[in-house]
Structure formats: structure tokens, C-alpha cells
C-alpha positions as CSV (number, residue, x, y, z in Angstrom):
1,M,4.6,6.0,-37.2
2,I,6.3,6.2,-33.9
3,S,5.3,2.8,-31.8
4,L,3.6,3.0,-28.3
5,S,6.6,1.4,-26.9
6,F,8.7,4.3,-27.8
7,Y,6.2,6.7,-25.9
8,N,6.5,4.2,-22.9
9,K,10.1,4.7,-22.9
10,C,9.9,8.4,-23.2
11,S,7.5,8.5,-20.1
12,V,10.2,6.1,-17.9
13,L,12.8,8.6,-19.1
14,L,11.0,11.6,-18.0
15,L,10.1,9.8,-14.8
16,I,13.7,9.3,-14.1
17,L,14.7,12.7,-14.9
18,S,12.2,14.0,-12.7
19,S,13.6,12.1,-9.8
20,L,17.1,13.0,-10.4
21,V,15.9,16.6,-10.5
22,L,14.1,16.0,-6.9
23,N,17.3,14.6,-5.5
24,C,19.6,17.6,-6.4
25,A,16.9,20.3,-5.7
26,P,17.6,22.1,-2.6
27,R,14.5,21.4,-0.1
28,L,12.6,24.5,1.5
29,T,12.3,25.1,5.1
30,E,12.4,21.7,7.2
31,E,11.4,20.7,10.6
32,T,11.6,16.9,12.3
33,Y,8.8,15.6,14.4
34,L,7.8,12.0,15.6
35,V,4.6,10.6,14.4
36,V,2.4,9.5,17.1
37,K,-0.7,8.4,15.0
38,V,-1.9,7.8,11.6
39,L,-5.4,9.0,11.2
40,D,-6.0,8.3,6.9
41,G,-3.8,7.8,4.1
42,D,-2.4,11.5,4.1
43,T,-3.1,12.9,7.6
44,V,-1.4,12.1,10.7
45,E,-0.9,13.5,14.4
46,L,2.7,14.6,15.7
47,S,4.4,14.4,19.3
48,S,3.9,18.5,19.3
49,G,-0.1,17.6,18.9
50,E,-0.7,19.3,15.7
51,K,-2.0,17.3,12.9
52,L,-0.1,17.1,9.5
53,R,-1.9,16.9,6.2
54,Y,0.5,15.7,3.2
55,I,0.8,18.1,0.5
56,G,-0.1,17.2,-3.4
57,I,-2.4,14.1,-2.7
58,D,-5.7,13.1,-1.5
59,T,-6.4,9.3,-0.5
60,P,-9.8,7.9,-0.3
61,E,-12.0,8.8,2.8
62,K,-13.6,6.3,5.1
63,S,-16.3,5.1,3.0
64,D,-14.7,4.5,-0.2
65,P,-12.7,1.8,-1.6
66,Y,-9.0,1.4,-0.6
67,Y,-9.1,3.8,2.6
68,A,-8.1,0.9,4.7
69,E,-5.0,0.1,2.1
70,A,-3.9,3.5,2.0
71,K,-4.1,4.0,5.9
72,S,-2.4,0.9,6.5
73,F,0.5,1.8,3.7
74,N,0.8,5.3,5.5
75,R,0.7,3.2,8.9
76,E,3.7,1.3,7.9
77,L,5.8,4.0,6.4
78,V,5.5,6.6,9.4
79,E,3.9,5.6,12.5
80,H,5.9,6.0,15.6
81,K,8.7,7.0,13.5
82,R,10.8,10.5,13.1
83,I,10.0,12.2,10.0
84,T,11.3,15.1,8.3
85,I,8.9,17.7,6.8
86,E,9.7,19.9,3.8
87,F,7.2,22.9,4.2
88,D,6.3,24.8,0.8
89,V,4.8,28.5,0.3
90,Q,1.8,28.0,3.0
91,K,3.1,26.3,6.4
92,K,-0.5,25.8,7.5
93,D,-4.1,25.2,5.8
94,K,-7.2,27.0,6.9
95,Y,-8.1,24.3,9.5
96,G,-4.6,25.2,11.1
97,R,-3.0,21.6,10.0
98,L,0.5,21.8,9.1
99,L,1.4,21.1,5.5
100,G,4.0,19.4,4.3
101,Y,6.2,16.9,2.1
102,I,7.3,13.8,4.1
103,Y,10.2,11.9,4.4
104,V,11.5,9.0,6.9
105,A,15.3,9.0,5.8
106,D,15.2,8.8,2.1
107,T,11.8,7.7,1.4
108,F,9.4,10.3,0.1
109,V,6.3,9.5,1.5
110,N,3.9,11.6,-0.5
111,A,5.4,10.1,-3.8
112,E,5.2,6.3,-2.6
113,L,1.6,6.7,-2.0
114,L,1.3,8.0,-5.3
115,R,3.2,5.4,-7.0
116,A,1.5,2.4,-5.3
117,G,-2.0,3.7,-6.6
118,L,-3.1,4.5,-3.1
119,A,-3.6,8.7,-3.4
120,V,-4.5,11.1,-6.3
121,L,-2.8,14.1,-7.3
122,Y,-4.4,17.1,-6.0
123,T,-2.7,20.3,-6.3
124,Y,-3.6,23.3,-4.2
125,P,-1.9,26.5,-5.3
126,P,0.4,27.9,-4.2
127,N,2.2,24.8,-2.8
128,V,2.9,22.7,-6.3
129,R,6.7,22.4,-5.8
130,Y,6.3,18.7,-7.2
131,V,3.4,18.7,-9.1
132,D,4.9,17.6,-12.2
133,Y,6.8,14.8,-10.4
134,F,3.5,13.7,-9.0
135,S,1.8,13.7,-11.9
136,E,4.2,11.6,-13.9
137,L,4.0,8.9,-10.8
138,Q,0.1,9.0,-11.1
139,K,0.2,8.3,-14.5
140,E,2.8,5.3,-14.1
141,A,0.3,4.1,-11.4
142,R,-2.5,4.6,-14.0
143,Q,-1.0,2.7,-16.4
144,Q,0.1,-0.3,-14.5
145,K,-3.7,-0.1,-13.0
146,K,-2.4,-0.1,-9.6
147,G,-4.7,0.2,-6.3
148,L,-7.4,2.8,-7.1
149,W,-6.8,2.7,-11.0
150,S,-7.8,-1.2,-10.7
151,R,-11.3,-0.2,-10.4
152,I,-13.5,0.0,-13.6
153,K,-15.9,2.7,-13.1
154,S,-18.8,4.0,-15.2
155,S,-18.0,6.3,-18.0
156,E,-19.7,9.9,-19.2
157,D,-19.5,11.3,-22.4
158,F,-17.6,14.4,-21.0
159,Y,-16.8,16.0,-17.3
160,L,-16.1,19.5,-16.2
161,A,-14.6,21.4,-14.0
162,V,-15.1,24.9,-12.4
163,K,-12.6,27.4,-13.6
164,G,-10.0,28.3,-10.6
165,S,-10.8,24.7,-8.7
166,Q,-8.6,21.7,-9.2
167,R,-11.4,19.0,-9.0
168,F,-13.4,17.8,-12.0
169,H,-17.1,16.4,-12.0
170,R,-19.4,14.3,-13.8
171,P,-22.1,16.4,-15.4
172,G,-24.8,15.6,-13.3
173,C,-22.9,16.6,-9.8
174,R,-24.5,19.5,-7.8
175,T,-21.3,21.2,-8.0
176,V,-21.5,22.1,-11.5
177,K,-25.3,22.3,-12.1
178,S,-25.5,25.4,-10.8
179,T,-22.5,27.1,-12.3
180,K,-22.8,29.3,-15.3
181,S,-21.4,27.5,-18.5
182,S,-18.9,30.4,-18.9
183,R,-17.3,29.3,-15.8
184,L,-16.7,25.6,-16.9
185,I,-13.8,23.5,-18.3
186,K,-15.1,20.6,-20.4
187,F,-13.0,17.5,-20.6
188,K,-13.6,14.7,-23.4
189,S,-12.9,11.8,-21.1
190,R,-11.6,10.8,-17.4
191,E,-8.3,10.5,-18.6
192,E,-8.1,13.9,-19.9
193,A,-8.9,15.5,-16.7
194,L,-6.4,13.3,-15.0
195,D,-3.6,14.1,-17.4
196,R,-4.2,17.9,-16.9
197,G,-3.7,17.5,-13.3
198,F,-7.5,17.8,-12.0
199,S,-8.6,15.4,-9.2
200,P,-11.8,13.3,-8.9
201,C,-14.8,15.0,-7.1
202,R,-15.3,13.4,-3.9
203,T,-19.0,13.6,-3.9
204,C,-19.7,12.3,-7.9
205,K,-16.7,10.0,-7.8
206,P,-15.7,10.6,-11.6
């Protein structure tokens, strides 16, 4: 039988290897801006007047636990600082906001929010360059019960997601109640949904 410590060591090794690949991989198009205001944990306003939304993560909304902590953490990292934005396939979202991976010197801001347990993985194809790395960071934060992952939530017998989406839901959520069963993906647990890269619904908060 392989011990749990063996799996933990493998997980750490995988995270280290992911970090090495990340640091060695050539970045895509980059631009430099000054952050003039932090709007929340994953959105800032730039000196150009544009808003910037961080790719690959989702931080708590204003009414949710850890909203203030995520915003404060983000502010400490980037406010009134010059940042480098690395773009993925899409440079802007449907709201006209810039989309990017954010660096302050050698600090990868998107990753640090996940590492601190103040953000959840949120993949939105085709902007998925660091999804594997982000997934490992989230798993590590979950195992260590950091930030958001320290909260105990009521469990369901199963969870659901709509095919083609990146969110998972409680079975009673209005998002899935009216969806045909053939279009639903079923998970045995919250952990299974998270491990497969799905993000919690903002409405039912699974």
C-alpha cells in the first residue's frame, strides 16, 4: 500500500515542476501599466482608465466571506504599483475589460491569491494557459485549509454542472433545475468537482 505521505510528496514535486515550467515558458504579449485603484480581489483600474480582470481566478463578491481579505491582499500587492500584464488568447472580455496574468516584478499576482486561499480557480476557455498550475495551487490551499477553504459548508449528496460551463451547483440551484438531465454532469462530492477544474456557483455557493 502506498502511504498518504507518498502522495503528498508527489503533489509537492508536481507543484515545483509546474513552477519551473512556468518560469521557463516564454510569455505571450505583455504590456506595462500603473494600477491606480483596486476594485476588488480580482479587478483593478489602470492609469489608462481601463479596467483589468485577472484571468483564471475568481475572488469573493462583496456580500461573501473573505471579500475584504481578498481585496486587501490584492491592494497590498498591486495598488499604486507598476504591473506587467501577460495576455492570453483574448485580450478583452465582453464587458470591455482587459484580461490578464499580472506580475509585480517577479510576483505572479493571480497565483498568489490562489496560494493564499483567497481565490478559486475559474477557467474560461480559450484563456487557459496556466490552468494546470493554478489547479495545483488551489489543491494545496484546500489541503492546508487556507482562507476560503477553512470554512465548513453543508454538504449535498451530489453536485451538478451544465455541460459546456465551468461552474458547479447544488442540486436545488435554479441554474440546473430547469436543465435537461442529458446536459448535466454529476459529481459525487464538492472535492470531485473542484479537482476537475469546476468553480463554485455564485448563487447557491456549493
